[in-house]
C-alpha positions as CSV (number, residue, x, y, z in Angstrom):
1,M,7.2,19.0,-27.7
2,I,5.6,22.0,-26.3
3,R,4.9,20.7,-22.9
4,F,8.7,19.4,-22.9
5,N,9.9,23.0,-24.1
6,F,7.7,24.9,-21.1
7,L,9.0,22.3,-18.6
8,S,12.6,22.3,-19.7
9,R,13.2,26.1,-20.1
10,A,10.8,27.5,-17.5
11,V,10.4,25.1,-14.6
12,M,13.5,22.9,-14.4
13,P,16.1,25.8,-14.2
14,R,14.0,26.9,-11.0
15,I,14.0,23.7,-9.6
16,F,17.8,23.0,-9.7
17,R,18.5,26.6,-8.6
18,A,16.2,26.1,-5.6
19,I,17.8,22.7,-4.7
20,K,21.0,24.3,-4.7
21,G,20.0,27.3,-2.4
22,L,18.4,25.0,-0.1
23,S,21.2,22.7,0.1
24,A,23.5,25.5,1.1
25,I,21.1,26.5,3.9
26,G,21.7,22.9,5.4
27,H,25.5,22.8,4.6
28,R,26.3,26.3,6.1
29,G,24.5,25.2,9.6
30,V,22.7,28.4,9.9
31,Q,22.4,28.1,13.9
32,K,26.0,27.9,14.2
33,N,27.1,30.7,11.8
34,L,24.2,33.4,11.9
35,G,23.7,33.2,15.6
36,G,20.9,35.1,17.3
37,L,17.2,35.6,17.1
38,R,17.3,37.2,13.8
39,A,19.3,34.7,12.2
40,G,16.6,32.0,13.2
41,Y,13.7,34.3,11.5
42,V,15.7,34.4,8.2
43,T,16.2,30.9,8.1
44,V,12.4,30.2,9.0
45,I,11.4,32.5,6.0
46,A,14.1,31.1,3.8
47,G,12.4,27.6,4.5
48,M,8.7,29.0,4.0
49,S,9.9,30.8,0.9
50,F,11.6,27.8,-0.6
51,R,8.5,25.6,0.2
52,A,6.3,28.4,-1.3
53,V,8.5,28.3,-4.6
54,F,7.8,24.4,-4.7
55,L,4.2,24.7,-4.0
56,A,4.0,27.5,-6.6
57,M,5.7,25.4,-9.1
58,L,3.6,22.4,-8.4
59,T,0.5,24.6,-8.9
60,V,1.6,25.9,-12.2
61,L,2.6,22.5,-13.4
62,L,-1.0,20.9,-12.3
63,A,-2.8,23.7,-13.6
64,R,-1.2,23.5,-17.1
65,L,-1.1,19.8,-17.2
66,L,-4.3,18.9,-15.8
67,G,-6.8,21.7,-17.2
68,K,-9.3,23.8,-15.2
69,A,-11.7,21.3,-14.3
70,D,-9.1,18.4,-13.2
71,Y,-7.3,21.0,-11.3
72,G,-10.2,22.0,-9.5
73,A,-11.2,18.6,-8.5
74,C,-7.7,18.0,-7.1
75,V,-7.5,21.2,-5.2
76,V,-11.0,20.1,-3.5
77,V,-9.8,16.8,-2.7
78,G,-6.6,18.1,-1.3
79,G,-8.5,20.8,0.6
80,I,-10.6,17.9,2.3
81,A,-7.8,15.7,2.8
82,G,-5.8,18.7,4.5
83,L,-8.6,19.4,6.9
84,F,-8.5,15.7,8.3
85,S,-5.0,15.7,8.2
86,V,-4.4,18.2,10.9
87,L,-6.5,16.1,13.3
88,A,-3.8,13.3,13.2
89,G,-2.9,12.7,16.7
90,L,-5.3,15.2,18.3
91,G,-2.8,18.1,18.1
92,A,0.3,15.6,18.7
93,S,2.5,18.1,16.7
94,A,1.8,21.3,18.6
95,L,2.0,19.4,22.1
96,H,5.7,18.1,20.8
97,L,6.5,21.7,19.8
98,R,5.3,22.8,23.3
99,D,7.3,20.0,25.4
100,V,10.5,20.6,23.3
101,A,10.1,24.5,23.7
102,I,9.9,24.3,27.5
103,N,12.6,21.2,27.8
104,P,14.6,20.8,24.8
105,D,15.8,17.4,26.5
106,A,12.6,16.0,26.3
107,W,12.2,15.7,22.6
108,R,13.1,12.2,22.2
109,G,10.4,10.7,24.5
110,S,7.8,13.6,23.3
111,F,8.7,12.6,19.4
112,V,8.0,8.9,19.9
113,V,4.9,9.2,21.8
114,H,3.4,11.9,19.6
115,H,4.1,10.1,16.5
116,S,2.6,6.8,18.0
117,S,-0.5,9.1,18.6
118,I,-0.8,10.0,14.9
119,W,-0.9,6.8,13.6
120,K,-3.7,5.6,16.2
121,T,-6.1,8.3,14.6
122,Q,-5.1,7.5,11.0
123,P,-7.6,4.6,10.4
124,I,-10.8,6.8,11.4
125,L,-9.3,10.1,9.8
126,L,-8.8,8.0,6.2
127,T,-12.2,6.4,6.4
128,L,-13.8,10.0,7.2
129,T,-11.6,11.7,4.4
130,V,-12.8,9.1,1.8
131,L,-16.5,9.4,2.4
132,V,-16.6,13.3,2.6
133,A,-14.4,13.4,-0.6
134,W,-16.4,11.0,-2.5
135,F,-19.4,12.9,-1.7
136,V,-18.3,16.2,-3.0
137,V,-16.3,14.9,-6.1
138,R,-17.5,11.3,-7.0
139,E,-18.6,12.7,-10.3
140,E,-15.3,14.2,-11.2
141,V,-12.7,11.8,-9.8
142,G,-12.4,8.0,-9.8
143,W,-12.2,5.9,-6.8
144,L,-8.5,5.1,-7.4
145,S,-7.3,8.5,-7.9
146,L,-9.6,9.7,-4.9
147,L,-8.0,7.0,-2.7
148,L,-4.4,7.7,-3.8
149,L,-4.8,11.5,-3.2
150,V,-6.6,11.1,0.2
151,F,-3.8,8.6,1.5
152,G,-0.9,10.7,-0.1
153,D,-1.9,13.6,1.7
154,L,-3.1,12.2,5.1
155,L,0.3,10.1,5.5
156,G,2.6,12.7,4.3
157,A,1.3,16.0,5.9
158,P,1.1,15.0,9.4
159,A,4.6,13.1,9.3
160,S,6.1,16.1,7.7
161,D,4.6,18.5,10.4
162,L,5.9,16.6,13.2
163,L,9.3,16.7,11.9
164,V,9.2,20.4,11.5
165,R,7.9,20.6,14.8
166,S,10.4,18.8,16.4
167,Y,13.5,20.9,14.8
168,Q,11.5,24.0,15.8
169,G,11.3,23.4,19.4
170,R,15.2,22.6,19.2
171,E,16.0,25.8,17.2
172,R,17.5,23.7,14.7
173,Y,16.2,26.3,12.0
174,G,18.1,24.7,9.0
175,R,16.8,21.2,9.4
176,M,13.6,22.6,9.9
177,A,13.6,24.5,6.6
178,L,14.9,21.3,5.2
179,A,11.8,19.5,6.6
180,M,9.3,22.1,5.2
181,C,10.6,21.7,1.6
182,A,11.0,18.2,1.4
183,L,7.5,16.8,0.6
184,P,6.6,19.7,-2.0
185,L,9.9,19.4,-3.6
186,T,9.7,15.7,-3.8
187,R,6.3,16.3,-5.7
188,V,7.7,19.0,-8.1
189,L,10.4,16.8,-9.1
190,L,8.1,13.7,-9.8
191,I,5.6,15.4,-11.7
192,A,8.0,17.3,-13.7
193,L,10.0,14.1,-14.7
194,L,6.7,12.4,-15.4
195,A,5.8,15.2,-17.7
196,M,9.0,15.0,-19.5
197,T,8.9,11.4,-20.1
198,S,4.9,11.2,-21.0
199,D,3.1,12.3,-23.5
200,F,0.2,12.5,-21.4
201,V,-0.5,13.4,-17.7
202,D,-3.8,13.0,-16.0
203,L,-5.1,13.1,-12.6
204,R,-4.7,9.3,-12.1
205,S,-1.1,9.5,-12.8
206,W,-0.8,12.7,-10.5
207,S,-2.6,10.8,-7.8
208,L,0.0,8.0,-7.5
209,L,3.0,10.5,-7.4
210,S,1.1,12.1,-4.8
211,F,0.6,8.8,-2.7
212,L,4.2,7.7,-3.4
213,S,5.6,11.0,-1.9
214,G,3.3,10.9,1.0
215,V,4.2,7.2,1.8
216,G,8.1,8.2,1.5
217,M,7.4,10.8,4.2
218,A,5.7,9.0,6.6
219,A,8.4,6.0,6.3
220,L,11.0,8.6,7.0
221,T,9.6,9.7,10.0
222,T,8.8,6.4,11.4
223,A,12.3,5.6,11.0
224,L,13.4,8.6,12.9
225,A,10.9,7.7,15.7
226,M,12.3,3.9,15.8
227,R,15.6,5.4,16.0
228,A,14.6,7.6,19.0
229,Q,12.8,5.0,20.8
230,N,16.3,2.8,20.6
231,G,18.2,5.6,21.8
232,G,16.6,5.2,25.5
233,S,13.6,5.1,27.5
234,V,10.5,6.9,26.7
235,D,8.8,8.4,29.6
236,D,5.1,7.7,30.0
237,K,4.0,11.0,31.2
238,Y,3.4,12.2,27.5
239,S,0.9,9.4,27.0
240,R,-1.4,11.1,29.8
241,D,-1.1,14.2,28.1
242,S,-2.7,13.2,25.1
243,F,-5.9,15.2,25.2
244,S,-4.5,18.3,25.9
245,G,-3.6,18.8,22.7
246,L,-7.4,18.8,21.6
247,G,-7.7,22.5,21.6
248,F,-4.5,22.6,19.3
249,S,-6.2,20.3,17.1
250,M,-9.6,22.1,16.9
251,A,-8.0,25.3,16.1
252,A,-5.8,23.7,13.3
253,A,-8.7,21.9,11.7
254,S,-10.8,25.0,12.0
255,A,-8.4,26.9,10.3
256,R,-8.1,24.5,7.4
257,I,-12.0,24.8,7.0
258,H,-11.6,28.6,6.7
259,A,-8.8,28.2,4.0
260,D,-10.3,25.0,2.0
261,A,-13.9,24.8,2.8
262,D,-15.0,27.6,0.5
263,K,-13.3,26.0,-2.5
264,A,-15.2,23.0,-1.9
265,I,-18.5,24.7,-1.8
266,I,-17.9,26.7,-4.8
267,A,-17.2,23.3,-6.7
268,K,-20.3,21.7,-5.5
269,L,-22.8,24.9,-5.9
270,S,-21.0,26.6,-8.8
271,S,-18.2,24.5,-11.1
272,F,-14.9,22.8,-10.4
273,G,-13.4,25.3,-13.0
274,A,-14.6,28.2,-10.6
275,A,-13.1,26.3,-7.9
276,G,-9.7,26.0,-9.8
277,E,-9.7,29.7,-10.5
278,Y,-10.4,30.8,-6.9
279,S,-7.5,28.2,-5.8
280,L,-5.2,30.1,-7.9
281,A,-6.0,33.5,-6.4
282,Y,-5.9,32.1,-2.8
283,R,-2.5,30.7,-3.7
284,M,-1.1,34.3,-4.4
285,M,-2.6,35.1,-1.2
286,D,-0.6,32.4,0.5
287,V,2.7,33.7,-1.1
288,L,2.2,37.1,-0.1
289,L,1.5,35.8,3.6
290,L,5.0,34.3,3.7
291,P,6.9,37.1,5.7
292,I,3.7,37.3,8.0
293,N,3.5,33.3,8.7
294,G,7.3,33.3,9.0
295,L,7.3,35.8,11.6
296,I,4.4,33.7,13.6
297,E,6.4,30.5,13.0
298,W,9.6,31.9,14.4
299,S,7.9,33.4,17.2
300,M,5.9,30.2,18.4
301,R,9.0,28.9,20.8
302,A,9.0,32.5,22.3
303,L,5.2,32.5,22.8
304,F,4.9,29.3,24.5
305,R,7.9,30.4,26.7
306,H,6.4,34.2,27.5
307,G,2.7,32.6,27.4
308,Q,3.4,30.7,30.8
309,G,3.2,34.1,32.4
310,G,0.0,34.8,30.9
311,V,-1.6,36.8,27.8
312,G,-0.4,39.9,29.4
313,A,3.3,39.1,29.9
314,S,3.2,37.6,26.3
315,L,1.9,40.8,24.9
316,Q,4.4,43.0,26.8
317,A,7.4,40.6,25.8
318,L,6.4,40.8,21.9
319,W,4.7,43.8,21.2
320,R,7.1,45.2,18.7
321,R,6.9,42.0,16.6
322,W,3.1,42.4,16.3
323,L,3.3,45.9,15.2
324,A,5.8,44.8,12.5
325,L,3.4,42.0,11.4
326,L,0.5,44.4,11.0
327,S,2.7,46.6,8.8
328,M,3.6,43.8,6.4
329,A,-0.1,42.8,6.3
330,L,-0.8,46.3,5.0
331,A,1.9,46.0,2.3
332,A,0.8,42.5,1.4
333,C,-2.7,43.8,0.6
334,V,-1.6,46.5,-1.7
335,A,0.7,44.0,-3.7
336,A,-2.1,41.6,-4.0
337,Y,-4.2,44.0,-5.7
338,V,-1.6,44.7,-8.2
339,L,-0.3,41.4,-8.7
340,A,-3.5,39.7,-9.5
341,A,-3.4,41.0,-13.2
342,L,-0.4,38.5,-13.6
343,L,-2.6,35.3,-12.6
344,P,-3.4,34.5,-16.7
345,A,0.2,34.8,-17.6
346,I,1.4,32.5,-15.0
347,F,-1.1,29.9,-15.4
348,G,-2.5,30.1,-18.5
349,E,-5.5,32.1,-20.3
350,Q,-8.1,29.9,-19.5
351,F,-7.6,31.3,-15.6
352,Q,-8.7,35.1,-16.7
353,G,-11.4,35.0,-14.0
354,A,-8.7,34.7,-11.3
355,V,-7.7,38.3,-11.8
356,L,-11.1,39.7,-10.3
357,M,-11.3,37.0,-7.6
358,G,-7.3,38.2,-6.4
359,H,-9.0,41.7,-6.4
360,W,-11.8,40.9,-4.1
361,L,-9.6,38.6,-1.9
362,A,-7.0,41.6,-1.5
363,L,-7.7,42.2,2.2
364,L,-7.2,38.6,3.0
365,P,-3.5,39.3,4.1
366,L,-4.7,41.8,6.8
367,T,-7.8,39.6,8.2
368,T,-5.8,36.4,8.3
369,A,-2.8,38.3,9.9
370,C,-5.0,39.9,12.7
371,W,-6.8,36.6,13.2
372,A,-3.6,34.5,13.4
373,M,-1.7,36.9,15.7
374,L,-4.7,36.8,18.3
375,R,-5.1,33.0,18.1
376,S,-1.5,32.4,18.5
377,I,-0.9,35.1,21.6
378,V,-4.0,33.5,23.3
379,A,-3.7,29.7,22.6
380,T,0.1,29.8,23.8
381,A,-0.8,31.5,27.0
382,G,-2.6,28.6,28.1
383,H,-6.1,29.3,26.6
384,Q,-5.9,26.6,23.8
385,K,-9.1,25.2,24.4
386,F,-11.1,28.6,24.4
387,V,-9.2,29.5,21.3
388,G,-10.0,26.0,19.9
389,V,-13.8,26.4,20.6
390,V,-13.8,30.0,18.9
391,E,-12.0,28.2,15.9
392,L,-14.7,25.4,15.7
393,I,-17.8,28.1,15.8
394,G,-16.0,30.2,13.5
395,A,-15.6,27.3,11.1
396,S,-19.2,26.3,11.4
397,M,-20.2,29.8,10.7
398,S,-17.5,29.8,7.7
399,I,-19.4,26.7,6.3
400,L,-22.9,28.1,6.8
401,L,-22.5,31.6,5.4
402,G,-20.3,30.1,2.7
403,I,-23.4,27.6,1.5
404,I,-25.8,30.5,1.5
405,L,-23.8,33.3,0.3
406,V,-22.3,31.1,-2.6
407,S,-25.7,30.4,-3.3
408,W,-26.8,33.8,-3.7
409,Y,-23.5,35.8,-5.1
410,G,-21.3,32.8,-6.5
411,W,-17.5,32.8,-5.5
412,R,-18.0,36.5,-4.3
413,G,-20.0,34.9,-1.3
414,A,-17.0,32.8,-0.3
415,V,-14.9,35.9,0.0
416,L,-17.6,37.7,1.9
417,A,-18.1,34.8,4.2
418,T,-14.1,34.5,4.6
419,Y,-13.7,38.0,5.7
420,G,-16.9,38.0,8.0
421,T,-15.7,34.8,9.6
422,H,-12.0,36.4,10.3
423,I,-13.5,39.6,12.0
424,A,-16.0,37.9,14.2
425,M,-13.3,35.6,15.6
426,S,-10.8,38.3,16.2
427,L,-13.2,40.3,18.1
428,T,-14.2,37.3,20.1
429,V,-10.9,36.4,20.9
430,I,-10.0,40.0,22.2
431,G,-13.0,40.0,24.4
432,G,-12.2,36.6,25.7
433,A,-8.6,37.6,26.2
434,I,-9.7,40.7,28.2
435,L,-11.8,38.5,30.7
436,K,-9.0,35.9,30.9
437,L,-6.2,38.2,31.8
438,R,-6.5,37.6,35.5
439,H,-7.4,34.2,35.1
440,S,-4.9,31.2,35.4
441,P,-4.3,29.7,32.1
442,E,-5.9,26.3,31.1
443,P,-4.4,23.1,32.5
């Protein structure tokens, strides 16, 4: 009865208000009625905000229903699956965005070919993900739950990202916002429905819901790809362009390592409970980074266009956006420190340790914003392979530092490793960009 009251009074009204607002976005036809670049930014932020709301609601539900240890295990498996999911198609989503940003008429052939690329890489990625996840959480998660969690994330996340990038490249920001929210909203509704109709929710039942939602998203994207293929011939030039996305893929994978490897390290060297608390503090940072990430996402199409002239041209065209981004990052740091005290009230008193973790992570919005800005500018100017190498080295450095520092200082070591890696990568890219200003973009 307590669980039902919590869900019906605190969660369900927010879900239905969010659905109503999100539906309004699509119904109005944002691109037609709100014209201009600012309207695009507002729509992207709206989509990211709704997605963050749904993810936050999902986090609250899982943390309360599963408990600290099981929630920590779930977070670790999700982090490992998320790392491998961004390798799907070897940067297929980024390549599709680039193709469509440069030539909107190319979206049909590009979507079909890059969707196919994702499925070609899935067997080996699924195998690697299961093996790595089993090594880390085999004492906490059963085989069936592990398989369902991995398959759900590895099927759903790449399909969702490809759909988002397809709409983004064509400046259909309303549909982009809907695509962003589809997977987390589905999962919130499923777990809320299960909690209200069942007396007990455990990791296995959640893993089944995660699997079903991931399969649903993959099926939807496959249906759209088949429809696009039936709508006309597909140019085979995209199949020859597959490996040019390797730099984007390495960068995305490395970014996930920076975000999620520390949680797995804390779980393995400290406890799954500490990993769960650390994840909640990190989730607060994700919410505060929304305006920053939204600005970067909105700018990606312009970055690809201006980046054809090199790093200098891109900086000259968009420098005002980066000043605004750094200002937002500083404000987010202050907000992070203040809001950390509210984490136990939101997620439950068992997560008291998340307050101190939130204080230690308060500088994360600034270091993340600096790195994301520099990475995006240089990569979209044709130097994606260079950025990918820097990300790969940084990811290795993050893991090595994380293992050493967590062994010495516990979760505080993970925070120090994250800051150190962000600073080192930013300085490296700045130095590399200065050297490459007079060079041609990578092919």
